[in-house]
C-alpha positions as CSV (number, residue, x, y, z in Angstrom):
1,M,85.6,-255.3,15.2
2,E,85.6,-257.8,18.0
3,R,89.0,-258.8,19.5
4,R,89.4,-262.5,19.8
5,S,91.9,-264.8,21.4
6,H,93.0,-268.5,21.2
7,T,95.6,-270.6,23.0
8,V,97.6,-272.9,20.9
9,Y,99.8,-275.7,22.4
10,T,103.2,-276.6,20.9
11,N,104.3,-280.2,20.5
12,S,106.2,-279.8,23.8
13,G,103.0,-278.7,25.6
14,Q,103.9,-275.0,25.8
15,E,100.9,-272.6,25.8
16,I,101.0,-269.7,23.3
17,L,98.3,-267.0,23.5
18,F,97.2,-265.4,20.2
19,E,95.0,-262.3,20.1
20,Y,93.7,-261.1,16.8
21,N,90.9,-259.5,14.7
22,I,89.2,-260.8,11.5
23,A,88.9,-258.5,8.5
24,D,87.9,-258.4,4.8
25,K,85.9,-261.6,5.1
26,D,84.1,-263.1,2.1
27,S,83.1,-266.6,1.0
28,N,86.6,-267.6,0.0
29,S,89.0,-265.6,2.0
30,F,89.7,-263.4,5.1
31,S,92.5,-261.6,6.9
32,I,93.7,-262.2,10.4
33,I,95.0,-258.8,11.5
34,N,96.4,-257.0,14.6
35,I,97.9,-260.4,15.7
36,K,99.7,-260.6,19.0
37,Q,101.6,-263.8,19.9
38,D,102.2,-263.7,23.7
39,G,102.0,-259.9,23.5
40,A,104.4,-259.5,20.6
41,S,103.1,-258.2,17.3
42,I,103.4,-260.5,14.2
43,P,102.5,-259.7,10.6
44,D,98.9,-260.0,9.3
45,I,97.9,-263.2,7.6
46,F,95.7,-263.6,4.5
47,V,93.8,-266.9,4.4
48,S,92.3,-268.0,1.0
49,R,90.5,-271.1,-0.1
50,P,90.9,-271.3,-3.9
51,H,88.1,-273.2,-5.7
52,D,90.7,-275.3,-7.6
53,T,92.4,-276.9,-4.6
54,D,91.3,-278.6,-1.3
55,Q,94.1,-277.0,0.7
56,P,93.8,-273.4,2.1
57,I,96.6,-271.0,1.5
58,F,98.0,-268.9,4.4
59,T,100.1,-265.9,3.3
60,S,101.9,-263.5,5.6
61,T,103.2,-260.1,4.4
62,E,106.4,-259.2,6.2
63,E,108.4,-256.1,5.1
64,E,106.3,-255.9,1.9
65,R,107.2,-259.4,1.0
66,E,104.6,-262.2,0.8
67,T,105.5,-265.5,2.4
68,K,103.5,-268.7,2.4
69,I,103.1,-270.4,5.8
70,G,103.5,-274.1,5.2
71,D,105.2,-275.9,8.2
72,E,102.3,-277.8,9.8
73,N,104.1,-278.1,13.1
74,T,104.6,-274.4,13.9
75,P,102.4,-272.7,16.4
76,I,101.4,-270.1,13.8
77,M,100.2,-272.8,11.4
78,K,98.2,-274.4,14.2
79,F,96.7,-271.0,15.0
80,C,95.8,-270.4,11.3
81,R,94.1,-273.8,11.0
82,L,92.2,-273.2,14.3
83,I,90.9,-269.9,13.0
84,L,90.0,-271.3,9.6
85,A,88.0,-274.1,11.2
86,E,86.2,-271.5,13.4
87,E,85.4,-269.3,10.4
88,L,84.2,-272.2,8.3
89,E,81.9,-273.3,11.2
90,Q,80.4,-269.8,11.3
91,N,79.5,-269.8,7.5
C-alpha cells in the first residue's frame, strides 16, 4: 500500500500536511486510513458515493461512533474532497 500525502490550505493561508493510505476501494467507496494531520493521527474516513444522490458522504469513526463530516470550510473536508477528486480521476 503506497503512502500518499497532500497539502491543504486553510482559509487563512495556513498549510496543513496530510499523509494517508487508501484501502477497500471499489466503484462506489473507499477508505482513507492511517491518516496523519501535521504528524498527529486522526481517525480513518470512509468515503461513499451512493447511486441515489449526487453528493458523496464522508464518515469518520471515532471511539466506535460514526460521525458525518459536513462542514465544507474545515481542512479535513478540503482534504476529503481533494482525495475524492483524485480517486475519481484514476477510475
